[in-house]
C-alpha positions in Angstrom: -80.5 85.1 -104.3 -79.5 88.0 -106.0 -76.8 89.0 -103.8 -75.0 86.1 -104.1 -75.6 86.1 -108.0 -74.1 89.8 -107.8 -70.8 88.6 -106.0 -70.8 85.5 -108.0 -70.7 87.9 -111.8 -68.2 90.1 -109.7 -65.7 86.7 -108.8 -65.8 85.0 -112.3 -65.1 88.5 -114.1 -62.2 88.8 -111.6 -60.7 85.2 -112.1 -61.1 85.3 -115.7 -59.9 88.9 -116.6 -57.5 90.1 -114.2 -54.0 90.1 -113.6 -54.7 87.1 -111.5 -55.2 84.7 -114.5 -52.2 84.4 -117.4 -54.2 84.0 -119.8 -52.5 86.0 -123.0 -50.1 84.0 -124.7 -47.7 86.8 -124.1 -46.8 85.5 -120.6 -45.1 82.6 -122.2 -43.9 80.2 -119.4 -47.1 81.0 -117.3 -50.2 80.8 -119.8 -52.8 79.3 -118.5 -51.9 79.8 -114.7 -53.5 81.4 -112.0 -51.7 84.0 -109.3 -51.5 83.5 -105.9 -53.0 87.2 -104.9 -52.8 90.6 -106.1 -51.4 93.1 -104.0 -53.1 96.5 -104.3 -50.2 98.4 -103.3 -47.7 96.9 -105.3 -50.6 96.5 -108.3 -48.5 93.0 -108.7 -49.0 89.4 -108.7 -45.9 87.5 -106.8 -46.3 84.2 -107.8 -47.8 81.8 -110.1 -48.7 78.6 -108.4 -49.5 75.0 -109.4 -52.1 74.1 -106.6 -54.1 77.3 -107.2 -54.1 76.5 -110.4 -55.3 73.4 -110.0 -58.6 74.6 -108.4 -58.6 77.1 -111.3 -58.8 74.1 -113.8 -61.8 72.5 -112.0 -63.6 75.4 -111.7 -63.3 76.5 -115.0 -64.5 73.0 -115.9 -67.4 73.6 -113.8 -68.5 76.7 -115.8 -67.9 75.2 -119.1 -70.8 72.5 -117.3 -73.0 75.4 -116.5 -72.5 77.9 -119.6 -71.7 75.5 -122.2 -69.4 78.0 -123.3 -66.1 76.3 -124.9 -63.7 78.9 -124.1 -64.2 77.9 -120.4 -62.9 74.4 -121.8 -60.5 75.9 -123.8 -59.0 77.6 -120.9 -59.2 74.7 -118.5 -57.3 73.0 -120.9 -54.5 75.7 -121.1 -54.6 75.5 -117.3 -54.2 71.8 -117.4 -51.1 72.3 -119.7 -49.1 74.6 -117.5 -49.8 72.4 -114.7 -48.4 69.3 -116.7 -45.4 71.6 -117.7 -44.6 72.1 -114.3 -44.2 68.6 -113.5 -40.6 67.2 -112.4 -39.2 64.9 -114.8 -36.0 65.1 -113.8 -33.4 62.8 -112.2 -33.9 62.8 -108.9 -36.3 60.0 -107.9 -37.9 61.8 -105.1 -39.0 63.9 -106.8 -40.2 62.2 -110.1 -43.6 63.0 -110.8 -44.1 66.1 -108.2 -45.3 69.4 -109.3 -43.2 72.7 -109.0 -45.0 74.9 -106.1 -44.7 78.0 -107.9 -42.9 80.3 -110.5 -42.3 84.0 -109.4 -43.4 86.5 -112.0 -40.6 88.7 -111.5 -37.5 86.4 -111.7 -39.4 83.9 -113.6 -38.0 81.5 -111.4 -39.2 77.6 -110.5 -39.6 77.0 -106.7 -37.3 74.2 -105.4 -40.1 72.7 -103.5 -42.6 70.1 -104.3 -45.8 69.7 -102.0 -47.3 66.4 -101.3 -50.7 68.6 -101.1 -50.5 70.4 -104.4 -50.2 66.9 -106.3 -53.2 65.7 -104.3 -55.1 68.8 -106.1 -53.8 68.8 -109.7 -54.2 65.2 -109.9 -57.9 65.6 -109.4 -58.0 68.4 -111.6 -56.0 66.6 -114.1 -58.4 63.4 -113.7 -61.7 65.5 -114.0 -60.6 67.5 -117.7 -59.3 63.9 -118.8 -62.6 63.0 -118.7 -63.7 65.8 -120.8 -61.2 65.6 -123.5 -59.7 61.8 -123.4 -56.5 63.3 -123.5 -54.1 60.8 -122.4 -51.3 63.4 -121.6 -53.6 64.9 -118.7 -53.9 60.8 -117.2 -50.3 60.3 -117.9 -49.2 62.9 -115.6 -51.9 62.2 -113.0 -51.0 58.4 -113.2 -47.3 59.8 -112.5 -47.9 62.2 -109.6 -50.0 59.5 -108.1 -47.2 57.3 -108.2 -44.9 59.7 -106.2 -47.5 60.3 -103.8 -48.2 56.8 -102.9 -45.0 55.4 -103.0 -42.5 58.0 -102.4 -44.5 60.6 -99.5 -46.7 58.1 -97.9 -45.1 57.0 -94.2 -46.1 53.7 -93.4 -49.0 54.9 -90.7 -51.0 56.7 -93.6 -49.7 60.0 -93.4 -48.1 61.6 -96.3 -44.5 63.7 -96.0 -44.9 67.4 -96.5 -42.5 68.3 -99.2 -39.4 67.7 -100.6 -37.0 69.8 -101.6 -34.7 69.6 -104.5 -32.1 71.1 -102.7 -32.3 70.1 -99.3 -33.9 67.1 -99.3 -36.9 66.2 -96.7 -35.8 68.2 -94.0 -37.6 71.5 -93.2 -35.9 73.9 -90.8 -37.9 74.6 -87.5 -38.8 78.6 -86.8 -37.9 78.3 -83.3 -37.5 82.0 -83.0 -41.0 82.3 -83.6 -44.1 82.0 -80.3 -45.4 78.4 -80.2 -48.9 80.2 -81.8 -46.8 82.1 -84.4 -44.9 78.6 -85.5 -48.1 76.9 -85.7 -49.7 79.4 -87.9 -46.8 80.0 -90.1 -45.5 76.5 -90.4 -48.4 74.0 -90.6 -48.1 73.6 -94.4 -44.4 71.9 -93.5 -45.7 69.2 -91.5 -47.6 66.2 -91.8 -51.1 67.2 -90.8 -55.1 66.4 -91.7 -55.4 69.0 -94.2 -53.6 66.2 -96.5 -56.7 64.0 -96.1 -58.4 66.0 -99.1 -55.4 64.1 -101.6 -57.9 61.2 -101.0 -60.3 62.8 -103.8 -57.8 63.0 -106.5 -56.2 59.5 -105.4 -59.7 58.1 -106.0 -60.9 60.0 -109.1 -58.0 58.5 -110.6 -58.8 55.2 -109.3 -62.3 55.5 -111.0 -60.7 55.6 -113.8 -57.7 53.0 -113.4 -58.9 50.4 -110.8 -55.1 50.4 -109.5 -56.0 49.0 -105.8 -53.1 50.7 -104.4 -54.5 53.9 -104.6 -57.7 52.7 -102.7 -55.5 51.4 -100.4 -53.3 54.6 -100.2 -56.7 56.4 -99.3 -57.7 54.0 -97.1 -54.4 54.8 -94.8 -54.6 57.9 -95.1 -58.1 58.5 -93.9 -57.6 56.2 -91.2 -55.0 58.3 -90.0 -56.0 61.6 -90.3 -59.1 60.4 -88.3 -56.4 59.8 -85.6 -55.7 63.4 -85.3 -59.4 64.0 -84.8 -59.9 64.9 -80.6 -63.0 64.0 -78.7 -64.6 67.8 -79.9 -64.6 66.6 -83.0 -61.6 69.0 -84.5 -58.6 68.0 -86.2 -55.5 69.1 -85.4 -53.6 71.6 -87.7 -50.9 69.0 -87.4 -49.5 65.7 -85.2 -48.0 67.3 -81.6 -50.2 70.5 -81.8 -53.3 71.0 -79.9 -54.1 74.0 -82.3 -56.9 73.7 -85.0 -57.0 75.4 -88.1 -60.7 75.5 -89.6 -58.9 75.6 -93.4 -57.5 72.0 -92.7 -59.7 71.3 -90.6 -62.7 71.5 -93.3 -59.8 70.1 -95.7 -59.8 66.9 -94.2 -63.9 66.9 -93.9 -64.0 67.0 -97.8 -61.8 64.0 -98.0 -63.7 62.0 -95.7 -66.8 62.7 -97.3 -65.8 62.0 -100.6 -63.9 58.8 -99.3 -66.8 57.5 -97.3 -68.8 57.9 -100.2 -66.8 56.5 -103.0 -65.5 53.4 -100.7 -69.0 52.8 -98.2 -67.3 53.6 -95.2 -69.4 54.5 -91.9 -66.2 55.2 -90.0 -65.2 57.7 -92.4 -68.5 59.4 -92.6 -69.0 58.9 -88.8 -65.8 61.2 -88.3 -66.7 63.4 -91.3 -70.3 64.1 -89.4 -68.5 64.8 -86.2 -66.0 67.6 -87.7 -69.2 69.1 -89.7 -70.6 69.0 -85.9 -67.6 71.1 -84.5 -68.5 73.7 -87.0 -71.6 73.7 -86.6 -70.6 74.2 -82.1 -67.8 76.6 -83.1 -70.6 78.8 -85.0 -73.2 78.7 -82.1 -70.5 79.2 -79.4 -68.7 82.2 -81.1 -71.1 83.8 -83.7 -67.8 83.1 -86.1 -66.1 80.9 -87.7 -62.4 82.3 -86.1 -59.6 80.7 -88.7 -57.3 79.2 -85.8 -58.5 77.8 -82.3 -55.1 77.8 -79.9 -56.1 75.5 -76.8 -59.7 76.1 -77.6 -59.6 79.4 -77.5 -60.4 81.5 -80.6 -58.5 83.7 -82.7 -59.5 87.3 -83.2 -58.8 86.8 -87.6 -61.4 85.0 -89.7 -59.9 83.2 -93.0 -62.3 83.9 -96.1 -61.6 80.5 -97.6 -62.5 78.8 -94.4 -66.0 80.3 -94.8 -66.5 79.2 -97.8 -65.2 75.8 -97.2 -67.3 75.5 -94.1 -70.4 76.6 -96.3 -69.6 73.5 -98.5 -68.9 71.1 -96.2 -72.4 71.5 -94.1 -74.1 71.9 -97.3 -72.2 68.6 -99.1 -72.8 66.6 -95.9 -76.7 67.8 -95.9 -77.2 66.3 -99.0 -75.4 62.8 -98.0 -76.7 62.6 -94.7 -80.2 64.1 -94.5 -79.6 65.1 -91.1 -82.3 66.8 -89.2 -79.6 69.9 -87.8 -79.6 73.5 -88.7 -77.5 73.4 -92.3 -79.1 75.8 -94.0 -79.3 78.5 -91.5 -75.7 77.8 -90.5 -74.6 78.1 -93.6 -76.5 81.7 -94.2 -75.2 82.9 -91.4 -71.4 82.0 -92.6 -72.2 83.4 -96.3 -73.3 86.9 -94.9 -69.5 87.3 -93.2 -68.2 85.4 -96.7 -70.1 88.0 -98.5 -68.4 91.3 -96.5 -64.5 89.6 -97.6 -65.0 90.7 -101.1 -63.6 93.5 -102.4 -66.3 95.2 -103.9 -65.4 98.7 -104.5 -61.7 99.7 -106.0 -60.2 102.1 -108.5 -58.3 99.3 -109.1 -59.7 97.2 -111.6 -57.8 94.6 -110.8 -59.1 94.1 -107.3 -62.4 94.8 -108.2 -64.3 91.0 -107.5 -61.6 89.5 -105.6 -62.4 88.3 -101.9 -59.7 89.1 -99.0 -57.8 86.4 -97.0 -57.9 87.7 -93.6 -60.1 90.2 -91.5 -58.7 90.9 -88.4 -60.9 91.5 -86.0 -59.1 94.8 -83.9 -61.4 96.7 -80.9 -62.2 99.5 -82.8 -62.6 98.1 -86.6 -62.4 95.1 -88.8 -58.6 94.9 -90.6 -58.4 93.2 -94.1 -54.9 93.0 -95.3 -54.6 94.8 -99.0 -54.7 92.0 -101.1 -57.4 90.1 -102.8 -56.5 85.8 -103.3 -57.4 83.7 -106.0 -58.4 80.2 -104.1 -60.4 81.8 -101.7 -62.6 83.2 -104.5 -62.8 80.0 -106.0 -63.8 78.5 -103.1 -66.2 80.9 -102.9 -67.5 80.3 -106.3 -68.0 76.7 -105.2 -69.9 77.6 -102.1 -71.9 79.9 -104.1 -73.3 76.9 -106.4 -74.4 74.9 -103.3 -76.7 77.9 -102.2 -77.7 78.6 -105.3 -77.1 76.9 -108.1 -77.8 79.0 -110.4 -75.5 81.3 -109.6 -72.9 80.9 -112.2 -75.0 79.5 -115.2 -75.5 82.1 -118.4 -76.1 85.1 -116.3 -72.3 84.7 -115.8 -71.1 84.2 -119.4 -68.4 86.3 -119.9 -67.3 85.6 -122.9 
């Protein structure tokens, strides 16, 4: 598909060559990392993120596998080394093995907060790079992080504590001053939620190398808890005590369950994942789009590009695993059309060209996009493209 390949070329070029990627050795403390977004108005990136660099590491490995260009593998090593440099090795045992969330590019200051979700993503990336390099540094960092995740952050019923603040401990401030829907939208990542199921992918990848039963047991418990968050429609609530469904976190839950179902051979996990996929199809059929949020069953007027890319991924992966007689291809292509419209394809600022806007606001007379292009939706889009067109990021995108 020419449209996919053109979009993919722009996206790869942006991720590799723009300010979103701190690839120059002159970047010092952030060398190898990926930033969260580029602001078209300020013409700057605010933070380098460990979670996003975890996604970037796996993307670079994919690019290396598809192009055999060793430059991509070297960049993946640089990204992973930066992740390991962000690992906390201090005296606070509640944080040992975790990863600082980010570094402020302006202040060169590390965040005091460490997140469970970030650890799960980084574990998976470090394991994949260890497979390619056999460098024990990456395996050791992944193992230490998994120990923190399973021994400190996992609750008895299987859920994960969302975060730990090196200054404030486990407590998080309730944003009581915001209306309920806004509290949900802006605080879901500070709560135990279905999105944590994505962490089982990293844990089980590590288990495939170490055969540590604790990793398998922790993954099973997390999957079981995640299923308890699924409602009768197949949707996963954004977090406990919430009736809102965030397509972004819903897809994370489905992805984790699909991987766990395959790895562990669990029909229960597979059925929950299938119901989550069917929920996406029903939402698409009903509204003609995948809204980012549904509050009490009512769709928000906004669309999230990362959710669109994730929806394509889970539709495609589940199709491959189930061979179900459902219109996966047709649905994925319908979502693809909307996703492609979220890319910045014309701009006088070369540091924006090729990146994906995160949010589209559907106003009465027009569609409005926040003037920022984001790294992780762009990475997710590239993964979605490979499911729809396996040639999308092969030789034509050998940019080095």
